[in-house]
C-alpha positions as CSV (number, residue, x, y, z in Angstrom):
1,M,169.1,18.0,130.1
2,R,166.5,19.4,132.5
3,K,166.8,22.5,134.6
4,V,167.0,22.3,138.4
5,K,166.6,25.2,140.7
6,R,170.0,26.4,142.0
7,P,170.5,25.6,145.7
8,N,170.7,28.5,148.1
9,D,173.1,26.8,150.6
10,L,176.4,28.7,150.9
11,P,179.6,26.8,150.5
12,L,181.2,28.0,153.8
13,D,178.0,27.2,155.8
14,V,177.9,23.7,154.3
15,L,181.6,23.1,155.2
16,L,181.1,24.4,158.7
17,T,178.0,22.3,159.2
18,C,179.7,19.1,158.0
19,I,182.7,19.5,160.3
20,S,180.7,20.5,163.3
21,N,181.0,17.2,165.1
22,Y,184.6,16.4,164.4
23,Q,186.5,15.6,167.6
24,D,190.0,16.3,166.2
25,S,190.5,19.9,167.1
26,Y,193.6,20.3,164.9
27,L,191.7,19.0,161.9
28,V,188.8,21.3,162.6
29,K,191.2,24.2,162.9
30,R,192.7,23.4,159.5
31,L,189.3,22.9,157.8
32,K,188.0,26.2,159.2
33,S,191.1,28.0,158.0
34,I,190.4,27.1,154.3
35,G,186.9,28.6,154.5
36,P,187.8,31.8,152.6
37,E,189.4,29.7,149.9
38,V,186.3,27.5,149.6
39,E,184.2,30.6,149.2
40,A,186.5,32.2,146.7
41,V,187.0,29.1,144.5
42,S,183.2,28.3,144.6
43,E,182.5,31.9,143.4
44,I,185.1,31.5,140.6
45,F,183.5,28.1,139.7
46,E,180.0,29.6,139.3
47,D,181.3,32.4,137.2
48,K,183.2,30.1,134.9
49,V,180.2,27.8,134.5
50,K,177.9,30.7,133.6
51,N,180.4,31.9,131.0
52,Q,181.4,28.5,129.5
53,R,184.9,28.9,130.8
54,L,184.9,26.0,133.2
55,H,187.7,24.3,131.2
56,T,190.1,27.1,132.4
57,L,189.7,26.2,136.1
58,E,193.0,24.4,136.9
59,P,192.8,21.2,139.0
60,H,194.6,21.0,142.3
61,D,195.7,18.2,144.6
62,N,195.2,19.8,148.0
63,V,193.6,22.9,149.5
64,M,196.2,25.6,150.1
65,S,198.7,23.0,151.3
66,I,196.7,22.9,154.5
67,V,194.0,20.2,153.8
68,T,194.6,17.2,151.7
69,T,192.4,15.9,148.9
70,Q,191.7,12.8,151.0
71,E,190.6,14.9,154.0
72,M,188.1,16.8,151.8
73,K,186.8,13.5,150.4
74,N,186.3,12.3,154.0
75,V,184.3,15.4,154.8
76,Y,182.0,14.7,151.9
77,N,181.7,10.9,152.4
78,D,181.7,10.8,156.2
79,K,180.0,14.1,157.2
80,F,177.8,15.0,154.2
81,V,176.6,11.8,152.6
82,K,176.4,9.5,155.6
83,K,173.1,9.2,157.3
84,G,172.9,10.7,160.8
85,Q,175.8,13.1,160.1
86,P,175.4,16.9,160.2
87,G,175.5,17.5,156.5
88,R,173.0,14.8,155.6
89,D,170.0,17.2,155.6
90,I,171.6,19.3,153.0
91,Y,172.5,16.2,151.0
92,D,168.9,15.1,151.0
93,R,167.6,18.5,150.0
94,L,169.9,18.6,147.0
95,L,169.0,15.0,146.1
96,N,165.2,15.7,146.2
97,A,165.4,19.0,144.2
98,P,164.5,17.6,140.7
99,T,160.9,17.5,139.5
100,L,159.4,14.0,140.1
101,N,162.9,12.9,141.3
102,K,164.0,12.4,137.7
103,C,167.7,12.7,136.8
104,P,168.4,16.1,135.2
105,F,171.2,14.6,133.0
106,C,169.1,12.0,131.2
107,G,165.7,13.2,132.2
108,Y,164.2,9.8,132.8
109,R,165.9,7.6,135.4
110,V,165.4,8.1,139.1
111,V,167.9,10.2,141.1
112,S,169.9,8.1,143.5
113,T,173.1,10.1,144.2
114,L,174.9,13.4,143.8
115,D,177.4,14.0,141.0
116,H,180.4,16.3,141.4
117,H,180.2,18.4,138.3
118,L,184.0,18.9,138.7
119,P,185.4,15.7,140.4
120,K,186.4,16.1,144.0
121,A,189.6,14.1,143.3
122,K,190.8,16.9,141.1
123,Y,189.0,19.9,142.7
124,P,188.9,19.1,146.5
125,T,188.1,22.7,147.3
126,L,184.7,22.1,145.7
127,A,184.0,18.8,147.4
128,V,181.0,20.1,149.4
129,T,180.1,23.2,147.3
130,P,176.4,22.9,146.6
131,T,176.5,24.2,143.1
132,N,179.1,21.6,142.2
133,L,176.8,18.8,143.5
134,I,174.1,17.7,141.1
135,P,171.4,15.2,141.7
136,S,171.9,12.2,139.4
137,C,170.8,8.7,138.6
138,F,173.4,6.0,139.2
139,D,173.9,5.3,135.5
140,C,174.6,9.0,134.6
141,N,177.0,9.4,137.5
142,K,178.9,6.3,136.5
143,T,178.9,7.1,132.8
144,K,180.2,10.7,133.3
145,T,183.3,9.5,135.2
146,A,185.8,11.9,136.7
147,V,187.0,13.5,133.4
148,R,187.3,17.3,133.4
149,P,186.6,19.4,130.3
150,L,189.6,20.7,128.3
151,T,187.6,22.9,125.9
152,P,184.3,24.9,126.0
153,Q,182.7,22.3,123.8
154,E,183.5,19.5,126.3
155,E,181.7,21.3,129.1
156,T,178.6,19.1,129.8
157,L,175.4,21.0,130.6
158,H,175.0,22.2,134.2
159,P,171.4,21.8,135.4
160,Y,171.6,24.7,137.8
161,F,172.8,27.2,135.2
162,D,172.1,25.9,131.7
163,N,168.6,25.7,130.2
164,V,167.9,24.1,126.8
165,E,164.3,23.0,127.6
166,D,162.6,25.8,125.6
167,D,164.0,24.9,122.2
168,L,163.3,21.8,120.2
169,W,166.6,20.0,119.6
170,L,166.0,16.3,120.1
171,K,165.1,14.4,116.9
172,A,165.0,10.8,115.8
173,N,165.1,8.9,112.5
174,V,163.3,5.6,111.7
175,I,165.6,2.8,110.6
176,E,163.5,0.9,108.1
177,Q,163.7,-2.7,109.4
178,F,161.8,-5.2,111.4
179,P,161.7,-4.6,114.3
180,I,162.0,-0.8,113.9
181,V,165.1,0.9,115.4
182,F,165.2,4.6,116.2
183,K,168.3,6.7,115.9
184,Y,168.3,9.8,118.1
185,Y,170.4,12.9,117.5
186,V,170.8,16.5,118.4
187,D,169.4,19.0,115.8
188,K,170.5,22.6,116.0
189,P,167.7,25.2,116.5
190,D,168.1,28.3,114.4
191,N,168.5,30.5,117.5
192,W,171.4,28.5,119.0
193,D,175.0,29.6,118.6
194,E,177.6,26.9,117.6
195,L,179.0,26.5,121.1
196,T,175.6,25.7,122.6
197,F,175.1,23.2,119.9
198,Q,178.4,21.5,120.4
199,R,178.0,21.4,124.2
200,V,174.5,19.7,123.9
201,K,176.0,17.2,121.4
202,N,178.8,16.5,123.8
203,H,176.4,16.1,126.7
204,F,174.3,13.7,124.6
205,K,177.4,11.7,123.8
206,V,178.9,11.7,127.3
207,F,175.7,10.4,128.9
208,E,175.0,8.0,126.1
209,L,171.5,9.4,125.6
210,G,171.1,8.2,122.1
211,K,171.6,4.6,123.2
212,L,169.2,5.1,126.2
213,F,166.5,6.7,124.1
214,S,166.7,4.0,121.4
215,I,166.3,1.3,124.0
216,L,163.3,3.0,125.6
217,A,161.7,3.5,122.2
218,A,162.2,-0.1,121.2
219,G,160.1,-1.0,124.3
220,E,157.5,1.6,123.7
221,L,156.5,1.0,120.1
222,P,155.3,-2.6,120.5
223,M,152.9,-1.4,123.2
224,R,151.4,1.0,120.7
225,E,151.3,-1.2,117.6
226,L,147.9,-2.8,118.2
227,T,146.2,0.6,118.3
228,L,148.2,2.0,115.4
229,N,147.5,-1.2,113.3
230,R,143.8,-0.9,113.8
231,I,143.8,2.8,112.9
232,Y,145.7,2.0,109.7
233,Y,143.3,-0.7,108.5
234,K,140.1,0.9,109.7
235,A,140.7,4.6,109.0
236,G,143.7,4.7,106.6
237,S,147.2,6.2,106.5
238,D,146.2,9.9,106.8
239,I,144.4,9.2,110.1
240,L,147.3,7.2,111.3
241,R,149.6,10.2,110.6
242,L,147.2,12.4,112.6
243,Q,147.2,10.0,115.5
244,L,151.0,10.0,115.6
245,K,150.9,13.8,115.5
246,D,148.5,13.9,118.4
247,Y,150.7,11.6,120.4
248,A,153.7,13.8,119.8
249,E,151.9,17.0,120.7
250,S,150.5,15.5,123.8
251,V,154.0,14.5,125.1
252,E,155.5,17.8,124.0
253,Q,153.1,19.6,126.3
254,V,154.8,17.9,129.2
255,H,158.4,17.9,128.0
256,L,159.4,19.4,124.6
257,N,162.5,17.3,124.2
258,S,161.1,14.0,125.1
259,W,162.3,10.7,123.5
260,Q,158.6,9.7,123.2
261,A,157.8,12.9,121.3
262,A,160.8,12.5,119.0
263,M,159.8,8.9,118.4
264,F,156.2,9.8,117.4
265,R,157.5,12.6,115.2
266,A,159.9,10.3,113.4
267,L,157.1,7.8,112.8
268,E,154.8,10.6,111.6
269,E,157.4,11.8,109.1
270,S,158.3,8.3,107.9
271,E,156.5,7.5,104.6
272,W,157.7,4.0,104.9
273,F,156.0,3.6,108.3
274,I,152.8,5.4,107.3
275,Q,152.3,3.6,104.0
276,E,154.1,0.3,104.2
277,Y,154.9,-0.9,107.7
278,F,151.5,-2.4,108.6
279,S,150.8,-3.8,105.2
280,H,154.1,-5.7,105.6
281,Q,153.1,-6.8,109.1
282,G,149.7,-8.1,107.9
283,K,146.2,-7.7,109.2
284,Q,146.6,-10.0,112.2
285,N,145.6,-7.3,114.7
286,A,143.1,-5.4,112.6
């Protein structure tokens, strides 16, 4: 859900770099011969991503009946990912692209791998295409699986081409219980079209972000309760609300659609939390 600068590496250059130390001359010849196809399909891929038409790109089980899917997987695994191999510098550059090394899909966990936006098992021509390789945390990579989109609404956000960081869309509700539970959801900004809204909702669902954010919030609130409790009993509910607003605005300065900001906004807007929560809890920390 966070933008990452598009890589400048060209697909053909990456392919040629990866295969530069193969000893099998016949394999090298075949891999070089598919270079124009790799370039063409990579260009089509980018165009379709930009225009929300990725679901129309048909899968294939080989490259031009010249190179097998397994051979392209081997190029990726043995020559691109493996340390000491010719493509590893490019792999590391892509891996280290996100700000603070945070996964662009969830925005919070640490990047540890590259995700194929379209799976290499179904799109082997794109196995080492840089714009098809997105830095990801292990959990997001595993959660996404190798499913391809069948409709525009099913196209998850692509961090190199999609940007939803400038509009506020992440919200949360307080579930009135002890301990508090937060339910996160996607709220449609007025300037979004319906397709963008549905894609963000799908991305939110595919990567199980509601569950992740609820877990993170459940751990955050107890660490704030002592301070909030004291504010409530010493300064009153109005000042408590202002403090929650300040917390939210402070976080939003760093990242508008932060689970922390959505949590503080939900607490600020909850009359139950502002007026009743701490009176139920008692004055033990006042």
